[in-house]
C-alpha positions as CSV (number, residue, x, y, z in Angstrom):
1,M,147.4,84.6,80.3
2,V,144.1,83.8,78.8
3,P,144.2,81.2,76.0
4,L,143.4,82.3,72.4
5,S,140.5,79.8,72.2
6,Y,138.6,81.6,75.0
7,Y,138.7,84.8,73.0
8,L,137.6,83.0,69.8
9,Y,134.7,81.3,71.7
10,L,133.6,84.7,73.0
11,T,133.7,86.3,69.6
12,A,131.7,83.4,68.1
13,I,129.1,83.8,70.9
14,L,128.9,87.6,70.4
15,F,128.7,87.3,66.6
16,A,125.9,84.6,66.9
17,I,123.9,86.9,69.3
18,G,124.2,89.7,66.8
19,V,123.1,87.5,63.9
20,F,120.1,86.2,65.8
21,G,119.2,89.8,66.9
22,V,119.2,90.9,63.3
23,L,117.2,88.0,62.1
24,I,114.6,88.0,65.0
25,K,114.1,91.6,65.9
26,R,112.1,93.9,63.7
27,N,113.0,97.2,65.3
28,A,115.5,99.2,63.1
29,V,117.5,100.6,66.0
30,I,117.9,97.2,67.6
31,M,119.0,95.8,64.3
32,I,121.7,98.5,64.0
33,M,122.8,97.7,67.5
34,C,123.1,94.0,66.6
35,I,125.2,94.9,63.5
36,E,127.5,96.9,65.8
37,L,127.7,93.8,68.1
38,M,128.8,91.7,65.2
39,L,131.4,94.3,64.2
40,N,132.8,94.4,67.7
41,A,133.0,90.6,67.8
42,V,135.1,90.7,64.6
43,N,137.3,93.5,66.2
44,L,137.8,91.3,69.3
45,A,138.9,88.4,67.1
46,F,141.3,90.6,65.1
47,V,142.9,92.0,68.3
48,A,143.2,88.5,69.9
49,L,144.8,87.0,66.8
50,S,147.1,89.9,66.3
51,R,148.2,89.6,69.9
52,Y,148.7,85.9,69.6
53,L,150.7,86.2,66.4
54,N,152.6,89.3,67.6
55,L,151.6,91.3,64.5
56,M,150.1,94.7,64.3
57,D,148.0,94.0,61.2
58,G,144.8,93.0,63.1
59,Q,144.9,96.1,65.2
60,I,145.2,98.3,62.1
61,F,142.2,96.6,60.7
62,V,140.3,97.3,63.9
63,F,140.8,101.1,63.3
64,F,139.4,100.8,59.8
65,I,136.4,98.7,61.0
66,M,135.7,101.3,63.8
67,T,135.7,104.1,61.2
68,V,133.3,102.2,59.0
69,A,131.1,101.3,62.0
70,A,130.9,105.0,63.1
71,A,129.9,106.0,59.6
72,E,127.3,103.2,59.5
73,V,125.8,104.3,62.7
74,A,125.6,108.0,61.6
75,V,124.0,107.2,58.3
76,G,121.8,104.4,59.7
77,L,120.4,106.5,62.5
78,A,119.8,109.4,60.1
79,I,117.8,107.0,57.8
80,V,115.9,105.6,60.8
81,V,115.0,109.1,62.0
82,A,113.9,110.1,58.6
83,L,111.7,107.0,58.1
84,F,110.3,107.4,61.6
85,R,109.2,110.9,60.8
86,L,107.6,109.7,57.5
87,K,106.0,106.5,58.7
88,E,105.9,107.0,62.5
89,T,107.1,103.5,63.1
90,E,110.5,101.7,63.6
91,D,109.2,98.3,62.6
92,V,111.1,97.3,59.4
93,D,108.1,95.2,58.2
94,E,105.9,98.2,58.1
95,I,108.4,100.4,56.3
96,N,107.8,99.5,52.7
97,L,108.6,102.6,50.7
98,M,109.3,100.6,47.6
99,K,105.7,99.4,47.1
100,W,103.3,101.4,45.1
């Protein structure tokens, strides 16, 4: 059996990769993918801890997080497509609709 600490190290690494991807990359689609990576890291931590503690609470939270992630992807990609049609770029630095 794999120790719990290995799962937690993996989730920390995946979450850190997601944070760095959001902070460094300027492409909107890649930023959404990095947010999904962070959500999946949290899901892995919930499942590992719920398995370690023999509780179902973490696995129930995973279903809620997956629902929110699916809605986030649908809305986020719709916004990215609409902004791409308007500005013809995916670079978040060039999308400044709030400026006059």
